[in-house]
Every structure is written in structure tokens, then in C-alpha cells.
C-alpha positions as CSV (number, residue, x, y, z in Angstrom):
1,M,37.4,58.0,6.1
2,P,40.8,56.3,6.6
3,F,40.9,52.5,6.4
4,G,42.4,52.3,10.0
5,I,39.4,54.1,11.5
6,L,37.0,51.9,9.6
7,A,38.9,48.7,10.6
8,T,38.9,49.8,14.2
9,F,35.2,50.5,14.2
10,A,34.4,47.2,12.5
11,A,36.6,45.3,15.1
12,Y,34.9,46.9,18.0
13,F,31.5,46.4,16.5
14,L,32.1,42.7,16.0
15,W,33.7,42.5,19.5
16,G,30.5,44.0,20.9
17,L,28.5,41.3,19.2
18,F,30.4,38.5,20.9
19,P,28.1,38.3,23.9
20,F,25.1,37.5,21.6
21,Y,27.1,34.7,20.0
22,F,28.3,33.2,23.3
23,H,24.8,33.4,24.8
24,A,23.6,31.3,21.8
25,L,26.0,28.6,23.0
26,Q,24.3,28.0,26.3
27,G,24.9,24.5,27.5
28,I,28.5,24.4,26.1
29,G,31.3,24.9,28.7
30,A,33.5,27.9,28.7
31,L,36.6,25.9,28.2
32,E,35.2,24.1,25.2
33,I,34.3,27.5,23.6
34,L,37.7,28.8,24.4
35,A,39.4,25.8,22.8
36,H,37.4,26.3,19.6
37,R,38.2,30.0,19.6
38,I,41.9,29.2,19.9
39,I,41.9,26.5,17.1
40,W,39.7,28.5,14.7
41,S,41.8,31.6,15.3
42,L,44.9,29.7,14.3
43,V,43.1,28.4,11.1
44,F,41.9,31.8,10.1
45,I,45.1,33.7,10.9
46,T,47.2,31.1,9.1
47,I,45.1,31.6,6.0
48,V,45.6,35.3,6.3
49,V,49.4,35.2,6.7
50,V,49.8,32.6,3.9
51,A,47.6,34.7,1.6
52,M,49.8,37.8,2.4
53,R,53.0,35.8,2.0
54,R,54.2,36.7,5.5
55,T,55.5,33.4,6.8
56,A,59.3,33.9,6.5
57,W,59.5,35.0,10.1
58,L,58.1,31.9,11.7
59,K,61.1,29.6,11.6
60,G,63.3,32.2,13.1
61,A,60.7,32.9,15.9
62,L,60.4,29.2,16.7
63,M,64.2,28.9,16.9
64,T,64.7,31.9,19.2
65,P,64.2,31.1,22.9
66,K,63.7,34.8,23.9
67,V,60.9,35.2,21.3
68,L,59.3,31.9,22.4
69,G,59.5,32.9,26.0
70,V,57.8,36.3,25.5
71,F,55.1,34.8,23.4
72,C,54.5,31.8,25.7
73,L,53.8,34.4,28.4
74,S,51.6,36.6,26.2
75,A,49.8,33.5,24.9
76,L,49.0,32.3,28.5
77,I,47.8,35.8,29.5
78,I,45.6,36.3,26.4
79,G,44.3,32.7,26.8
80,A,43.4,33.5,30.4
81,N,41.7,36.7,29.3
82,W,39.6,35.0,26.6
83,G,38.7,32.2,29.1
84,I,37.6,34.7,31.8
85,Y,35.6,36.6,29.2
86,V,33.8,33.5,27.8
87,Y,33.1,32.3,31.4
88,A,31.6,35.7,32.3
89,I,29.3,35.7,29.3
90,V,28.1,32.1,29.5
91,S,27.6,32.5,33.3
92,G,25.3,35.5,32.8
93,R,27.8,38.1,34.0
94,T,28.0,40.2,30.8
95,I,27.8,43.6,32.6
96,E,30.8,42.6,34.7
97,A,32.7,41.6,31.6
98,S,31.8,44.9,30.0
99,L,33.0,46.8,33.1
100,G,36.3,44.9,32.8
101,Y,36.9,46.5,29.4
102,F,35.9,49.9,30.8
103,I,38.5,49.4,33.7
104,N,41.1,48.2,31.2
105,P,42.4,51.6,30.1
106,L,42.9,52.6,33.7
107,V,45.0,49.4,34.2
108,S,46.9,50.1,31.0
109,I,47.7,53.6,32.0
110,A,48.9,52.4,35.4
111,L,51.2,49.8,33.8
112,G,52.5,52.3,31.3
113,S,53.4,54.7,34.1
114,L,55.0,52.0,36.2
115,F,57.0,50.1,33.6
116,L,57.3,52.4,30.5
117,R,57.6,55.8,32.4
118,E,54.7,57.2,30.4
119,R,53.3,60.5,31.7
120,L,49.8,62.0,31.2
121,R,49.0,65.6,30.5
122,R,46.4,67.3,32.7
123,P,43.4,66.7,30.5
124,Q,44.4,63.0,30.3
125,Q,44.7,62.9,34.1
126,A,41.2,64.5,34.4
127,A,39.8,61.8,32.1
128,V,41.4,59.0,34.1
129,V,40.0,60.5,37.3
130,L,36.5,60.7,35.8
131,A,36.7,57.1,34.5
132,G,37.9,56.0,38.0
133,I,34.9,57.7,39.6
134,G,32.7,56.0,37.1
135,V,34.1,52.6,38.0
136,L,33.7,53.3,41.7
137,W,30.2,54.5,41.2
138,I,29.2,51.3,39.3
139,T,30.8,49.2,41.9
140,W,29.1,51.1,44.7
141,T,25.6,50.9,43.1
142,T,25.9,47.2,42.3
143,G,27.1,46.5,45.8
144,V,29.6,43.8,44.6
145,A,33.2,44.1,43.7
146,P,33.5,43.3,39.9
147,W,36.1,40.5,40.3
148,L,35.7,39.1,36.8
149,G,35.9,42.6,35.4
150,L,39.1,43.3,37.4
151,M,40.7,40.1,36.2
152,L,39.8,40.9,32.6
153,A,41.2,44.4,32.9
154,V,44.5,43.2,34.5
155,T,45.0,40.3,32.1
156,F,44.3,42.5,29.1
157,G,46.5,45.3,30.5
158,L,49.4,42.9,31.1
159,Y,48.9,41.5,27.6
160,G,49.1,44.9,26.1
161,L,52.3,45.7,28.1
162,I,54.0,42.5,26.9
163,R,52.9,43.0,23.3
164,K,54.2,46.6,23.3
165,I,57.7,45.3,24.1
166,A,57.4,42.0,22.1
167,P,59.8,41.5,19.1
168,L,57.0,40.6,16.6
169,G,54.3,42.6,15.0
170,S,50.6,42.2,15.8
171,L,49.8,39.7,13.0
172,E,52.8,37.6,13.5
173,G,52.4,37.6,17.3
174,M,48.8,36.5,17.0
175,V,49.9,33.6,14.8
176,L,52.6,32.5,17.3
177,E,50.2,32.9,20.3
178,S,47.5,30.8,18.6
179,L,50.1,28.2,17.6
180,L,51.4,28.0,21.2
181,L,47.9,27.7,22.7
182,T,46.5,25.2,20.1
183,P,48.1,22.0,21.6
184,A,46.3,22.5,24.9
185,A,43.1,23.5,23.2
186,A,43.2,20.4,20.9
187,A,44.0,18.2,23.9
188,W,41.0,19.5,25.8
189,L,38.7,18.9,22.9
190,W,40.1,15.4,22.4
191,F,39.4,14.8,26.1
192,L,35.9,16.0,25.9
193,W,35.1,14.1,22.7
194,S,36.7,10.9,23.9
195,D,34.7,10.8,27.1
């Protein structure tokens, strides 16, 4: 089996375990969990890029206003997405969070059609219609609009759109996003610990 398929499976498997981890953190605020996630992501991803010797791009990225602007926006959007997700889990709305990631492909398809002029073939259109019916059915049977799920889908869809046109690769982009989010995360933790 190709490495990419195994890596994708492992990533989704670990992502699926996140709710168990966040449920174990009951009593800790969503913003504190988010701040730790940002800071420890930066620590981990820095170790990875240093070990891979892929740091030459950083100085140029930090000196280029266009790159910084794009990644400030993507960092804010992914930070919001992470925050909404953590909030959903710690507030007992795991199903709604899961629904958000089920809705996400529909949002991504809509954004791709609107902004990137991507077109779907007939079988793909049928799959989108079926997924849309599924979302409507779940919404109808629960009797409540999945606002958190919709916010997760929209923020992750926008993030995917921005990253598709961003000038850095996925690894480098994650480093820069984490670096940009870390000052706010560190300030929040300092505020909590100094209180």
C-alpha cells in the first residue's frame, strides 16, 4: 500500500480520536486547550522542519508582505476552526462538530466552483446531492440547525481555498501559521497563569 494512503488513514484515525482526548480535559476552557494546541503544534512542527533541513524559506517568507498577509489570514481562519472544534467537543456537541466535517466537502465544492471555476462531472454532482440530502435529513431529525457544524465547515472550506492558492507548501505553511498564532496563544496562557 502506498505511503500516502497509509499516512492519510493514520491522520484521519488520529483526528477521529481527538474527541476522546478533549473529553478527558473536562474543566479546562476551550481557549486554554486551543492555546496549548497552537504552541505545541509549533514546537512539534519546528522539530520536524529542522530535522528535515527545510528552514531556508522562513526568512524570505517573513520578509515578504504578500506571503505574511496570506498566512495571517489563513492562520486566523484555521485558529477559528480549531477553536470552534474544541469548544464543540468540550461543550458536549461532538455530533454537531462531526456534522461540520461532513458538510465541509459541500462547502469546499461550492467555493471551488465559485472562485476556482472547478466543474463536477455527473457522478460527482449526484454524490453532492446525496450528501446534501443527508445533511438536510440529519438537520430535520435533530430539529436544530447545526450552527457549530456550519461554522466548522465554512472556516475549514475557506482555509482550504486560501491554502490552495497560498505561495508555500503544506509543511511550511503550517510552520508559519503556528508561528503567527503563537504570540496570542502565549499571551492567553500568561494571562490565565498570572491570574
